[in-house]
Each structure stands twice: as C-alpha cells, then as structure tokens.
C-alpha atoms as an extended CHARMM CRD file, in Angstrom:
* protein
*
       289  EXT
         1         1  MET       CA             88.2520000000       88.3370000000      117.8400000000  PROA      1               0.0000000000
         2         2  LEU       CA             87.4260000000       90.5170000000      120.8260000000  PROA      2               0.0000000000
         3         3  HSD       CA             87.5100000000       94.2880000000      120.6090000000  PROA      3               0.0000000000
         4         4  GLU       CA             87.0560000000       97.1280000000      123.0190000000  PROA      4               0.0000000000
         5         5  LYS       CA             83.6010000000       97.6830000000      124.4740000000  PROA      5               0.0000000000
         6         6  GLU       CA             82.6390000000      100.5500000000      126.7200000000  PROA      6               0.0000000000
         7         7  LEU       CA             81.4960000000       99.7280000000      130.2400000000  PROA      7               0.0000000000
         8         8  ARG       CA             79.3500000000      102.0520000000      132.2990000000  PROA      8               0.0000000000
         9         9  GLY       CA             79.6770000000      101.6960000000      136.0700000000  PROA      9               0.0000000000
        10        10  PHE       CA             77.2130000000      102.7800000000      138.7390000000  PROA      10              0.0000000000
        11        11  SER       CA             77.5260000000      106.2360000000      140.2480000000  PROA      11              0.0000000000
        12        12  GLY       CA             80.2180000000      106.0950000000      142.9080000000  PROA      12              0.0000000000
        13        13  TRP       CA             78.6310000000      108.7690000000      145.0900000000  PROA      13              0.0000000000
        14        14  LEU       CA             75.2900000000      106.9730000000      145.1170000000  PROA      14              0.0000000000
        15        15  MET       CA             76.9030000000      103.6520000000      146.0280000000  PROA      15              0.0000000000
        16        16  VAL       CA             78.9880000000      105.2770000000      148.7780000000  PROA      16              0.0000000000
        17        17  GLY       CA             75.8300000000      106.6970000000      150.3230000000  PROA      17              0.0000000000
        18        18  LEU       CA             73.9450000000      103.3780000000      150.1140000000  PROA      18              0.0000000000
        19        19  LEU       CA             76.8200000000      101.3030000000      151.4600000000  PROA      19              0.0000000000
        20        20  LEU       CA             77.5170000000      103.6720000000      154.3560000000  PROA      20              0.0000000000
        21        21  LEU       CA             73.8320000000      103.6550000000      155.1820000000  PROA      21              0.0000000000
        22        22  VAL       CA             73.7880000000       99.8490000000      155.1780000000  PROA      22              0.0000000000
        23        23  ILE       CA             76.9060000000       99.7420000000      157.3580000000  PROA      23              0.0000000000
        24        24  LEU       CA             75.3820000000      102.2190000000      159.8080000000  PROA      24              0.0000000000
        25        25  LEU       CA             72.0240000000      100.4670000000      160.0160000000  PROA      25              0.0000000000
        26        26  GLY       CA             73.6670000000       97.0460000000      160.2320000000  PROA      26              0.0000000000
        27        27  THR       CA             75.9070000000       98.1700000000      163.0640000000  PROA      27              0.0000000000
        28        28  VAL       CA             72.9880000000       99.6430000000      165.0080000000  PROA      28              0.0000000000
        29        29  GLN       CA             70.9260000000       96.4890000000      164.4280000000  PROA      29              0.0000000000
        30        30  ALA       CA             73.8260000000       94.2580000000      165.4870000000  PROA      30              0.0000000000
        31        31  VAL       CA             74.3090000000       96.1950000000      168.7310000000  PROA      31              0.0000000000
        32        32  SER       CA             70.5850000000       95.9940000000      169.4070000000  PROA      32              0.0000000000
        33        33  ALA       CA             70.5800000000       92.2290000000      168.7310000000  PROA      33              0.0000000000
        34        34  LEU       CA             73.4780000000       91.7200000000      171.1290000000  PROA      34              0.0000000000
        35        35  ARG       CA             71.6190000000       93.5600000000      173.8510000000  PROA      35              0.0000000000
        36        36  ASP       CA             68.6100000000       91.3310000000      173.2430000000  PROA      36              0.0000000000
        37        37  GLU       CA             70.9360000000       88.3110000000      173.2390000000  PROA      37              0.0000000000
        38        38  ASP       CA             69.7410000000       87.3770000000      169.7420000000  PROA      38              0.0000000000
        39        39  ALA       CA             72.8930000000       85.7160000000      168.4400000000  PROA      39              0.0000000000
        40        40  TRP       CA             71.5890000000       84.8150000000      164.9710000000  PROA      40              0.0000000000
        41        41  MET       CA             70.3720000000       88.3170000000      164.3230000000  PROA      41              0.0000000000
        42        42  ALA       CA             73.6810000000       89.7770000000      165.5010000000  PROA      42              0.0000000000
        43        43  ILE       CA             75.6900000000       87.4490000000      163.2690000000  PROA      43              0.0000000000
        44        44  SER       CA             73.4870000000       88.2470000000      160.2700000000  PROA      44              0.0000000000
        45        45  CYS       CA             73.9050000000       91.9840000000      160.7980000000  PROA      45              0.0000000000
        46        46  ILE       CA             77.6530000000       91.6760000000      161.1910000000  PROA      46              0.0000000000
        47        47  LEU       CA             77.8640000000       89.6940000000      157.9300000000  PROA      47              0.0000000000
        48        48  VAL       CA             75.8140000000       92.3560000000      156.1560000000  PROA      48              0.0000000000
        49        49  VAL       CA             78.1330000000       95.0600000000      157.4990000000  PROA      49              0.0000000000
        50        50  LEU       CA             81.2190000000       93.1300000000      156.3680000000  PROA      50              0.0000000000
        51        51  LEU       CA             79.7070000000       92.5570000000      152.9280000000  PROA      51              0.0000000000
        52        52  ALA       CA             78.8820000000       96.2480000000      152.5550000000  PROA      52              0.0000000000
        53        53  ALA       CA             82.3980000000       97.1930000000      153.6370000000  PROA      53              0.0000000000
        54        54  ALA       CA             83.8310000000       94.7700000000      151.0790000000  PROA      54              0.0000000000
        55        55  CYS       CA             81.7010000000       96.3610000000      148.3670000000  PROA      55              0.0000000000
        56        56  LEU       CA             83.5130000000       99.6420000000      148.9950000000  PROA      56              0.0000000000
        57        57  ALA       CA             86.4620000000       98.0710000000      147.1640000000  PROA      57              0.0000000000
        58        58  GLY       CA             84.4410000000       98.3980000000      143.9480000000  PROA      58              0.0000000000
        59        59  LEU       CA             84.7800000000      102.1770000000      143.9960000000  PROA      59              0.0000000000
        60        60  THR       CA             87.1280000000      103.5000000000      141.3310000000  PROA      60              0.0000000000
        61        61  VAL       CA             88.1560000000      106.9060000000      140.0160000000  PROA      61              0.0000000000
        62        62  VAL       CA             88.6950000000      107.5000000000      136.2940000000  PROA      62              0.0000000000
        63        63  ASN       CA             90.6320000000      110.6650000000      135.5130000000  PROA      63              0.0000000000
        64        64  PRO       CA             90.3230000000      112.5740000000      132.2130000000  PROA      64              0.0000000000
        65        65  ASN       CA             92.1970000000      110.8480000000      129.3690000000  PROA      65              0.0000000000
        66        66  GLU       CA             92.4170000000      107.6180000000      131.3270000000  PROA      66              0.0000000000
        67        67  ALA       CA             90.6780000000      104.2700000000      131.0410000000  PROA      67              0.0000000000
        68        68  ARG       CA             90.0910000000      101.2600000000      133.2730000000  PROA      68              0.0000000000
        69        69  VAL       CA             90.1730000000       97.8350000000      131.6500000000  PROA      69              0.0000000000
        70        70  VAL       CA             87.8180000000       95.6470000000      133.7000000000  PROA      70              0.0000000000
        71        71  THR       CA             88.1910000000       91.8590000000      133.8660000000  PROA      71              0.0000000000
        72        72  LEU       CA             86.3480000000       89.3450000000      136.0560000000  PROA      72              0.0000000000
        73        73  PHE       CA             88.1850000000       86.0660000000      136.6820000000  PROA      73              0.0000000000
        74        74  GLY       CA             90.0490000000       86.3970000000      133.3730000000  PROA      74              0.0000000000
        75        75  VAL       CA             87.0040000000       87.4540000000      131.3350000000  PROA      75              0.0000000000
        76        76  TYR       CA             87.0680000000       90.8800000000      129.7080000000  PROA      76              0.0000000000
        77        77  LYS       CA             83.9900000000       92.8700000000      130.7480000000  PROA      77              0.0000000000
        78        78  GLY       CA             84.7000000000       96.2340000000      129.1640000000  PROA      78              0.0000000000
        79        79  SER       CA             86.5990000000       99.4740000000      129.5400000000  PROA      79              0.0000000000
        80        80  ILE       CA             85.5170000000      102.5110000000      131.5400000000  PROA      80              0.0000000000
        81        81  LYS       CA             86.6450000000      105.5640000000      129.5650000000  PROA      81              0.0000000000
        82        82  GLN       CA             84.2780000000      108.2140000000      130.9190000000  PROA      82              0.0000000000
        83        83  ALA       CA             85.9310000000      110.3240000000      133.5920000000  PROA      83              0.0000000000
        84        84  GLY       CA             84.2790000000      110.3090000000      137.0110000000  PROA      84              0.0000000000
        85        85  PHE       CA             83.6940000000      108.3760000000      140.2350000000  PROA      85              0.0000000000
        86        86  TRP       CA             82.2630000000      104.9260000000      139.5680000000  PROA      86              0.0000000000
        87        87  TRP       CA             81.4070000000      101.6480000000      141.2850000000  PROA      87              0.0000000000
        88        88  VAL       CA             81.8350000000       98.2300000000      139.6900000000  PROA      88              0.0000000000
        89        89  ASN       CA             81.8890000000       94.6640000000      140.9250000000  PROA      89              0.0000000000
        90        90  PRO       CA             84.5500000000       94.5820000000      143.6930000000  PROA      90              0.0000000000
        91        91  LEU       CA             85.7340000000       91.1630000000      142.4940000000  PROA      91              0.0000000000
        92        92  THR       CA             86.8820000000       92.6000000000      139.1530000000  PROA      92              0.0000000000
        93        93  THR       CA             90.4200000000       93.6000000000      138.2710000000  PROA      93              0.0000000000
        94        94  ARG       CA             90.7230000000       97.1470000000      136.9590000000  PROA      94              0.0000000000
        95        95  ARG       CA             93.8840000000       97.9760000000      135.0110000000  PROA      95              0.0000000000
        96        96  LYS       CA             94.5930000000      101.6450000000      134.4560000000  PROA      96              0.0000000000
        97        97  LEU       CA             95.6720000000      102.7980000000      130.9950000000  PROA      97              0.0000000000
        98        98  SER       CA             96.6300000000      106.3380000000      130.0200000000  PROA      98              0.0000000000
        99        99  LEU       CA             94.9990000000      107.7330000000      126.8830000000  PROA      99              0.0000000000
       100       100  ARG       CA             97.1710000000      110.8340000000      126.8680000000  PROA      100             0.0000000000
       101       101  VAL       CA             99.3830000000      111.7810000000      123.9290000000  PROA      101             0.0000000000
       102       102  ARG       CA            102.9560000000      110.6870000000      124.5810000000  PROA      102             0.0000000000
       103       103  ASN       CA            106.3620000000      111.2050000000      122.9750000000  PROA      103             0.0000000000
       104       104  PHE       CA            109.0910000000      108.6930000000      122.3550000000  PROA      104             0.0000000000
       105       105  GLU       CA            112.5370000000      109.5520000000      121.0050000000  PROA      105             0.0000000000
       106       106  SER       CA            114.6290000000      106.6810000000      119.7600000000  PROA      106             0.0000000000
       107       107  GLY       CA            118.3150000000      106.4760000000      120.4210000000  PROA      107             0.0000000000
       108       108  ARG       CA            120.8220000000      107.3470000000      117.7200000000  PROA      108             0.0000000000
       109       109  LEU       CA            120.8770000000      104.2620000000      115.5120000000  PROA      109             0.0000000000
       110       110  LYS       CA            123.8730000000      103.4730000000      113.3250000000  PROA      110             0.0000000000
       111       111  VAL       CA            122.7310000000      101.9470000000      110.0260000000  PROA      111             0.0000000000
       112       112  ASN       CA            123.7050000000      101.9120000000      106.3540000000  PROA      112             0.0000000000
       113       113  ASP       CA            121.7030000000      103.9590000000      103.8790000000  PROA      113             0.0000000000
       114       114  LEU       CA            120.6940000000      102.7770000000      100.4040000000  PROA      114             0.0000000000
       115       115  ASP       CA            124.1810000000      103.5590000000       99.0410000000  PROA      115             0.0000000000
       116       116  GLY       CA            125.8470000000      101.5820000000      101.8410000000  PROA      116             0.0000000000
       117       117  ASN       CA            127.1410000000      104.6220000000      103.7270000000  PROA      117             0.0000000000
       118       118  PRO       CA            127.0250000000      104.3500000000      107.5380000000  PROA      118             0.0000000000
       119       119  ILE       CA            124.8000000000      107.0430000000      109.0220000000  PROA      119             0.0000000000
       120       120  GLU       CA            123.3620000000      107.9710000000      112.4000000000  PROA      120             0.0000000000
       121       121  ILE       CA            119.6040000000      108.4790000000      112.5910000000  PROA      121             0.0000000000
       122       122  ALA       CA            117.0540000000      109.0660000000      115.3490000000  PROA      122             0.0000000000
       123       123  ALA       CA            113.3230000000      109.7810000000      115.3000000000  PROA      123             0.0000000000
       124       124  ILE       CA            110.5800000000      111.2140000000      117.5190000000  PROA      124             0.0000000000
       125       125  VAL       CA            107.2390000000      109.3950000000      117.6110000000  PROA      125             0.0000000000
       126       126  VAL       CA            104.0470000000      110.9770000000      118.9680000000  PROA      126             0.0000000000
       127       127  TRP       CA            101.4880000000      108.3140000000      119.8880000000  PROA      127             0.0000000000
       128       128  ARG       CA             98.4930000000      107.4540000000      122.0390000000  PROA      128             0.0000000000
       129       129  ILE       CA             96.2740000000      104.4810000000      122.8780000000  PROA      129             0.0000000000
       130       130  VAL       CA             92.9570000000      104.3600000000      121.0220000000  PROA      130             0.0000000000
       131       131  GLU       CA             91.9670000000      100.7090000000      121.5790000000  PROA      131             0.0000000000
       132       132  THR       CA             92.3190000000       99.6640000000      125.2200000000  PROA      132             0.0000000000
       133       133  PHE       CA             91.5930000000       95.9550000000      124.7420000000  PROA      133             0.0000000000
       134       134  GLU       CA             94.3660000000       95.5100000000      122.1610000000  PROA      134             0.0000000000
       135       135  ALA       CA             96.8240000000       97.5690000000      124.2210000000  PROA      135             0.0000000000
       136       136  ALA       CA             96.0990000000       95.5310000000      127.3370000000  PROA      136             0.0000000000
       137       137  PHE       CA             95.8730000000       92.0100000000      125.9080000000  PROA      137             0.0000000000
       138       138  ASN       CA             97.3890000000       91.8390000000      122.3950000000  PROA      138             0.0000000000
       139       139  VAL       CA            100.9190000000       92.6980000000      123.5480000000  PROA      139             0.0000000000
       140       140  ASP       CA            102.8120000000       91.9830000000      126.7400000000  PROA      140             0.0000000000
       141       141  ASP       CA            104.0710000000       95.5450000000      127.3290000000  PROA      141             0.0000000000
       142       142  TYR       CA            102.7380000000       98.1620000000      124.9370000000  PROA      142             0.0000000000
       143       143  GLU       CA            105.3430000000      100.7980000000      125.8460000000  PROA      143             0.0000000000
       144       144  HSD       CA            108.2150000000       98.4070000000      125.1530000000  PROA      144             0.0000000000
       145       145  PHE       CA            106.4050000000       97.3550000000      121.9750000000  PROA      145             0.0000000000
       146       146  VAL       CA            106.3010000000      100.9940000000      120.8240000000  PROA      146             0.0000000000
       147       147  HSD       CA            110.0370000000      101.4380000000      121.4200000000  PROA      147             0.0000000000
       148       148  VAL       CA            111.1300000000       98.2580000000      119.6530000000  PROA      148             0.0000000000
       149       149  GLN       CA            108.8380000000       98.6140000000      116.6350000000  PROA      149             0.0000000000
       150       150  SER       CA            109.6410000000      102.3130000000      116.1860000000  PROA      150             0.0000000000
       151       151  GLU       CA            113.3800000000      101.6610000000      116.1180000000  PROA      151             0.0000000000
       152       152  SER       CA            112.8360000000       98.7960000000      113.6800000000  PROA      152             0.0000000000
       153       153  ALA       CA            110.8330000000      101.0740000000      111.3600000000  PROA      153             0.0000000000
       154       154  VAL       CA            113.5480000000      103.7460000000      111.5260000000  PROA      154             0.0000000000
       155       155  ARG       CA            116.1830000000      101.1880000000      110.5150000000  PROA      155             0.0000000000
       156       156  ILE       CA            114.1130000000      100.0390000000      107.5330000000  PROA      156             0.0000000000
       157       157  LEU       CA            113.5150000000      103.6460000000      106.4750000000  PROA      157             0.0000000000
       158       158  ALA       CA            117.2310000000      104.4690000000      106.6130000000  PROA      158             0.0000000000
       159       159  THR       CA            118.1320000000      101.5190000000      104.3780000000  PROA      159             0.0000000000
       160       160  SER       CA            115.4440000000      102.4260000000      101.8280000000  PROA      160             0.0000000000
       161       161  TYR       CA            116.7940000000      105.8570000000      100.7990000000  PROA      161             0.0000000000
       162       162  PRO       CA            120.1940000000      107.4550000000      100.2190000000  PROA      162             0.0000000000
       163       163  TYR       CA            121.3940000000      110.0630000000      102.6720000000  PROA      163             0.0000000000
       164       164  ASP       CA            121.7110000000      112.7250000000       99.9940000000  PROA      164             0.0000000000
       165       165  SER       CA            121.0560000000      113.0980000000       96.2600000000  PROA      165             0.0000000000
       166       166  HSD       CA            121.5800000000      115.9400000000       93.7970000000  PROA      166             0.0000000000
       167       167  ASP       CA            118.8310000000      114.6110000000       91.5570000000  PROA      167             0.0000000000
       168       168  ASP       CA            115.5880000000      116.4010000000       92.4470000000  PROA      168             0.0000000000
       169       169  GLU       CA            113.5320000000      113.4360000000       91.2660000000  PROA      169             0.0000000000
       170       170  LEU       CA            115.1450000000      110.9960000000       93.7140000000  PROA      170             0.0000000000
       171       171  ILE       CA            113.9650000000      110.8360000000       97.3260000000  PROA      171             0.0000000000
       172       172  SER       CA            116.7170000000      111.2600000000       99.9060000000  PROA      172             0.0000000000
       173       173  LEU       CA            116.7040000000      111.3530000000      103.6890000000  PROA      173             0.0000000000
       174       174  ARG       CA            118.1630000000      114.8530000000      103.9080000000  PROA      174             0.0000000000
       175       175  GLN       CA            116.2270000000      116.6390000000      101.1690000000  PROA      175             0.0000000000
       176       176  SER       CA            112.8280000000      114.9000000000      100.8910000000  PROA      176             0.0000000000
       177       177  VAL       CA            111.6000000000      115.7220000000      104.3800000000  PROA      177             0.0000000000
       178       178  GLY       CA            107.8680000000      115.4890000000      103.6300000000  PROA      178             0.0000000000
       179       179  GLU       CA            107.9780000000      112.1530000000      101.8170000000  PROA      179             0.0000000000
       180       180  VAL       CA            110.3390000000      110.5780000000      104.3510000000  PROA      180             0.0000000000
       181       181  THR       CA            108.2770000000      111.7780000000      107.3170000000  PROA      181             0.0000000000
       182       182  GLU       CA            105.0530000000      110.3980000000      105.8670000000  PROA      182             0.0000000000
       183       183  ARG       CA            106.7270000000      107.0770000000      105.0210000000  PROA      183             0.0000000000
       184       184  LEU       CA            108.0690000000      106.8260000000      108.5740000000  PROA      184             0.0000000000
       185       185  ARG       CA            104.6910000000      107.6050000000      110.1520000000  PROA      185             0.0000000000
       186       186  THR       CA            102.9270000000      105.0400000000      107.9550000000  PROA      186             0.0000000000
       187       187  GLU       CA            105.5520000000      102.3820000000      108.6460000000  PROA      187             0.0000000000
       188       188  ILE       CA            105.3200000000      102.8260000000      112.4250000000  PROA      188             0.0000000000
       189       189  HSD       CA            101.5220000000      103.1070000000      112.4170000000  PROA      189             0.0000000000
       190       190  ASP       CA            101.1350000000       99.8120000000      110.5590000000  PROA      190             0.0000000000
       191       191  ARG       CA            103.3710000000       98.0920000000      113.0890000000  PROA      191             0.0000000000
       192       192  LEU       CA            101.6390000000       99.5250000000      116.1650000000  PROA      192             0.0000000000
       193       193  ALA       CA             98.0430000000       99.1330000000      114.9640000000  PROA      193             0.0000000000
       194       194  LYS       CA             97.8720000000       95.5930000000      116.3790000000  PROA      194             0.0000000000
       195       195  ALA       CA             98.5310000000       97.0550000000      119.8400000000  PROA      195             0.0000000000
       196       196  GLY       CA             95.6610000000       99.5590000000      119.5850000000  PROA      196             0.0000000000
       197       197  ILE       CA             98.0450000000      102.5060000000      119.2220000000  PROA      197             0.0000000000
       198       198  GLU       CA             97.6580000000      105.4620000000      116.8820000000  PROA      198             0.0000000000
       199       199  VAL       CA            100.7380000000      107.2570000000      115.5890000000  PROA      199             0.0000000000
       200       200  ILE       CA             99.9580000000      110.9650000000      115.4070000000  PROA      200             0.0000000000
       201       201  GLU       CA            103.3230000000      112.1330000000      114.1290000000  PROA      201             0.0000000000
       202       202  ALA       CA            106.7500000000      110.7020000000      113.3790000000  PROA      202             0.0000000000
       203       203  ARG       CA            109.7310000000      112.7410000000      112.2660000000  PROA      203             0.0000000000
       204       204  ILE       CA            113.5090000000      112.4420000000      112.0790000000  PROA      204             0.0000000000
       205       205  SER       CA            115.2250000000      114.2820000000      114.9390000000  PROA      205             0.0000000000
       206       206  HSD       CA            118.8570000000      113.4710000000      114.0920000000  PROA      206             0.0000000000
       207       207  LEU       CA            120.5080000000      112.6370000000      110.7900000000  PROA      207             0.0000000000
       208       208  ALA       CA            124.2380000000      112.6160000000      110.1060000000  PROA      208             0.0000000000
       209       209  TYR       CA            126.9960000000      110.5430000000      108.6090000000  PROA      209             0.0000000000
       210       210  ALA       CA            128.8170000000      108.2520000000      111.0200000000  PROA      210             0.0000000000
       211       211  PRO       CA            131.9050000000      109.9390000000      112.5620000000  PROA      211             0.0000000000
       212       212  GLU       CA            134.4080000000      107.6330000000      110.8290000000  PROA      212             0.0000000000
       213       213  ILE       CA            133.3290000000      108.7870000000      107.3400000000  PROA      213             0.0000000000
       214       214  ALA       CA            131.9640000000      112.2530000000      108.1230000000  PROA      214             0.0000000000
       215       215  GLY       CA            135.0760000000      114.0540000000      106.8210000000  PROA      215             0.0000000000
       216       216  ALA       CA            135.3080000000      112.0320000000      103.6340000000  PROA      216             0.0000000000
       217       217  MET       CA            131.5810000000      112.3630000000      102.9280000000  PROA      217             0.0000000000
       218       218  LEU       CA            131.7670000000      116.1250000000      103.5010000000  PROA      218             0.0000000000
       219       219  ARG       CA            134.4400000000      116.3980000000      100.8160000000  PROA      219             0.0000000000
       220       220  ARG       CA            132.3650000000      114.1560000000       98.5840000000  PROA      220             0.0000000000
       221       221  GLN       CA            129.3040000000      116.3550000000       99.1200000000  PROA      221             0.0000000000
       222       222  GLN       CA            131.3150000000      119.4470000000       98.3090000000  PROA      222             0.0000000000
       223       223  ALA       CA            132.6910000000      117.8610000000       95.1370000000  PROA      223             0.0000000000
       224       224  SER       CA            129.2340000000      116.6730000000       94.0960000000  PROA      224             0.0000000000
       225       225  ALA       CA            127.8120000000      120.1260000000       94.7740000000  PROA      225             0.0000000000
       226       226  VAL       CA            130.5330000000      121.7520000000       92.6530000000  PROA      226             0.0000000000
       227       227  ILE       CA            129.9190000000      119.3250000000       89.7820000000  PROA      227             0.0000000000
       228       228  ALA       CA            126.1650000000      119.8960000000       89.9490000000  PROA      228             0.0000000000
       229       229  ALA       CA            126.6580000000      123.6810000000       90.0170000000  PROA      229             0.0000000000
       230       230  ARG       CA            129.0830000000      123.6340000000       87.0900000000  PROA      230             0.0000000000
       231       231  GLN       CA            126.6570000000      121.4790000000       85.1270000000  PROA      231             0.0000000000
       232       232  LYS       CA            123.9270000000      124.0810000000       85.6260000000  PROA      232             0.0000000000
       233       233  ILE       CA            126.3170000000      126.8640000000       84.6390000000  PROA      233             0.0000000000
       234       234  VAL       CA            127.3160000000      125.0820000000       81.4380000000  PROA      234             0.0000000000
       235       235  GLU       CA            123.6890000000      124.4100000000       80.5200000000  PROA      235             0.0000000000
       236       236  GLY       CA            122.8680000000      128.0720000000       81.0430000000  PROA      236             0.0000000000
       237       237  ALA       CA            125.9280000000      129.2500000000       79.1090000000  PROA      237             0.0000000000
       238       238  VAL       CA            125.1300000000      127.0610000000       76.1020000000  PROA      238             0.0000000000
       239       239  GLY       CA            121.5980000000      128.4390000000       76.0910000000  PROA      239             0.0000000000
       240       240  MET       CA            122.8550000000      132.0270000000       76.1900000000  PROA      240             0.0000000000
       241       241  VAL       CA            125.3520000000      131.4010000000       73.3730000000  PROA      241             0.0000000000
       242       242  ASP       CA            122.6480000000      129.8580000000       71.2300000000  PROA      242             0.0000000000
       243       243  MET       CA            120.3650000000      132.8080000000       71.9260000000  PROA      243             0.0000000000
       244       244  ALA       CA            123.1420000000      135.3040000000       71.0560000000  PROA      244             0.0000000000
       245       245  LEU       CA            123.9060000000      133.6290000000       67.7200000000  PROA      245             0.0000000000
       246       246  ASN       CA            120.2280000000      133.4310000000       66.8330000000  PROA      246             0.0000000000
       247       247  GLU       CA            119.6550000000      137.0950000000       67.6530000000  PROA      247             0.0000000000
       248       248  LEU       CA            122.6850000000      138.2160000000       65.6160000000  PROA      248             0.0000000000
       249       249  SER       CA            121.4720000000      136.1990000000       62.6390000000  PROA      249             0.0000000000
       250       250  ARG       CA            117.8520000000      137.3130000000       62.9650000000  PROA      250             0.0000000000
       251       251  LYS       CA            118.6770000000      141.0310000000       63.1620000000  PROA      251             0.0000000000
       252       252  ASN       CA            121.4330000000      140.8340000000       60.5020000000  PROA      252             0.0000000000
       253       253  VAL       CA            123.9220000000      142.5520000000       62.7950000000  PROA      253             0.0000000000
       254       254  VAL       CA            126.9490000000      140.7880000000       61.3340000000  PROA      254             0.0000000000
       255       255  GLU       CA            127.6110000000      137.8740000000       58.9990000000  PROA      255             0.0000000000
       256       256  LEU       CA            129.8310000000      135.2230000000       60.6090000000  PROA      256             0.0000000000
       257       257  ASP       CA            131.3370000000      132.2170000000       58.9520000000  PROA      257             0.0000000000
       258       258  GLU       CA            131.7300000000      128.9240000000       60.7420000000  PROA      258             0.0000000000
       259       259  GLU       CA            135.2420000000      129.7160000000       61.9660000000  PROA      259             0.0000000000
       260       260  ARG       CA            134.1430000000      133.0330000000       63.4950000000  PROA      260             0.0000000000
       261       261  LYS       CA            131.0980000000      131.4160000000       65.0280000000  PROA      261             0.0000000000
       262       262  ALA       CA            133.3430000000      128.8190000000       66.6730000000  PROA      262             0.0000000000
       263       263  SER       CA            135.6300000000      131.5830000000       67.9680000000  PROA      263             0.0000000000
       264       264  MET       CA            132.6900000000      133.5550000000       69.3130000000  PROA      264             0.0000000000
       265       265  VAL       CA            131.2290000000      130.4630000000       70.9950000000  PROA      265             0.0000000000
       266       266  SER       CA            134.6070000000      129.7420000000       72.5890000000  PROA      266             0.0000000000
       267       267  ASN       CA            134.9600000000      133.2990000000       73.9090000000  PROA      267             0.0000000000
       268       268  LEU       CA            131.4180000000      133.4310000000       75.2550000000  PROA      268             0.0000000000
       269       269  LEU       CA            131.7660000000      130.0870000000       77.0180000000  PROA      269             0.0000000000
       270       270  VAL       CA            135.0050000000      131.2430000000       78.6270000000  PROA      270             0.0000000000
       271       271  VAL       CA            133.3290000000      134.4270000000       79.8750000000  PROA      271             0.0000000000
       272       272  LEU       CA            130.1510000000      132.7460000000       81.0920000000  PROA      272             0.0000000000
       273       273  CYS       CA            131.7260000000      129.6420000000       82.6780000000  PROA      273             0.0000000000
       274       274  SER       CA            134.7310000000      131.3060000000       84.2600000000  PROA      274             0.0000000000
       275       275  GLU       CA            134.8740000000      131.2960000000       88.0760000000  PROA      275             0.0000000000
       276       276  ARG       CA            136.4450000000      134.7900000000       88.1310000000  PROA      276             0.0000000000
       277       277  GLY       CA            136.0540000000      137.9610000000       86.1300000000  PROA      277             0.0000000000
       278       278  VAL       CA            137.7170000000      137.9260000000       82.7130000000  PROA      278             0.0000000000
       279       279  GLU       CA            139.7730000000      140.7640000000       81.2140000000  PROA      279             0.0000000000
       280       280  PRO       CA            138.5720000000      141.6670000000       77.7330000000  PROA      280             0.0000000000
       281       281  VAL       CA            141.0190000000      142.1680000000       74.8470000000  PROA      281             0.0000000000
       282       282  VAL       CA            140.0910000000      145.0980000000       72.5880000000  PROA      282             0.0000000000
       283       283  ASN       CA            140.4490000000      144.3320000000       68.8810000000  PROA      283             0.0000000000
       284       284  THR       CA            141.7000000000      147.4960000000       67.1310000000  PROA      284             0.0000000000
       285       285  GLY       CA            142.1690000000      145.8870000000       63.7590000000  PROA      285             0.0000000000
       286       286  THR       CA            139.7750000000      144.4940000000       61.2130000000  PROA      286             0.0000000000
       287       287  LEU       CA            137.3840000000      141.6250000000       61.6650000000  PROA      287             0.0000000000
       288       288  TYR       CA            140.0580000000      139.0890000000       60.6610000000  PROA      288             0.0000000000
       289       289  GLN       CA            143.2150000000      140.7310000000       62.0900000000  PROA      289             0.0000000000
C-alpha cells in the first residue's frame, strides 16, 4: 500500500534564470537565422524557445503549512511539503493541500442517550492533515469525510452514556467531562486515520435535553438531587447519633435503657434531618417525667 513520500523540486529561481536565458538566446539566434535565411536553424530555435516557455509551467509556490501532491499521468510521484519556490516536471499535476490546523463544529444532533432520553448534542473537532497521500487518494473529499465521520462518532458517544447520573462511579455526559472528551477524541481519530487526518482535540460544545422533555427532565433532576441530598443527610445523621451514644457510654455521662436510647435517637434524627430549625422543649421534671 502506498504512503506519503517527500519530493524535492529544483530551485525555482535557478530554473527561472536558466529558462529566461534560453528563451533570450533562442530568440536572438532565431532572428539571426532568419536574417541569414537559414530556415532550419530558425525553426529549431523557435522550438527551443517554445519548449523553454512551456517549462515555465513547472514553477510552483509552496506556502508555509501547505503541501503539493504531485502526480504524473496518474502515478503518484511524491509530496512537496517544504515551503519555497520550486520547479517540477511541467507535465505533472500538483494538487494543493492545506496542513493548517482547522476547526469543525457539528450541528446540534438530536439523539437518545443510554437511558433513552432525547437530547441535543454538538461537538467541536480540531484537526489537521498529516498524511497527504491518504488525504488525497484514500477518500473522495476529506473535508466532507471529516464532517460525516465526526457527526457519526458524536451520535455513538451520546448513545453510550446517560445524560446525567448521581452515582459518582458512573460516567455521564454532563458530569464526566474528561472521560467523555477523551472517548470522543479517540472515536473520531480512529475513524479519520484512514484519511491521513490527526484529531488534535474534540470536545462537546452543546449538551441539553430535547425541548419537548426539558421541563419534565428538569423536575426529575431536581427530585433526584433532593433524594440524593437527603440520603447524604440521613447517612451523616445516623453517624452522628452513633457517635453521640458511644461517647455518652464511654464517658459514663448517663445510663440509658433501650427505651431512652430509642427516644434519644428519634429526637436527634428529627433535629439533624429537619429542613428547618427545630424548637427545643425543656424538660423540667425528672428523667422519666
């Protein structure tokens, strides 16, 4: 399988000087031959001048971060990647490719996430050509190839993860930015490698629920957030109650039977888990009245 090979052309300035000199000398010699009525010499000089003029078509300019893919009658000869003024065979075809870093932002795609919820997602892809032969000949239009494959990778990514998750161990599109970004870059890079394209960066630029379920999912998120918060509060309250009972027993502050322990646990849980401040009731009697 063919791969890119670097082609070095002749110095363009040197060839311009030589060809102009040949054209000048050939013209002078042709005029002299016509004066001497030497038809064969005049025709030969004119042909040389025409050939030299045709060779001027081999001059080409390569700008920084550009390349010229050179083919001769359908045969790949190499790629000129060094910036400068060069001369190559004038019969060759020289296709210009940009090696600059470019951005592509996909449109807002409507897909279903892992939980089946419709979401809108878009991504920005930063890419550049690193292999000119593959970019020129492995795909029909490398820019269109980048757009189609990037959008396909974004769709696959969106269906692989849920939009949101309250479990820290689960990867979600909204919370696990680093993992999702790396997965997206790898997915797009693997698809574009056959076109000689390197993906420098890929990140999500837009992520939201679809408009028809946005309100319902917002209420669901709020309810899930409340449940998760209350779960943390209860876990913390139980830990504090356990610590309080252990400290009272260890320091022999007061002896409590099982009924009083249950009452104390109930009161502490009410105080710790309440959403608003509680009003204490002062016991002015004995321990049991």
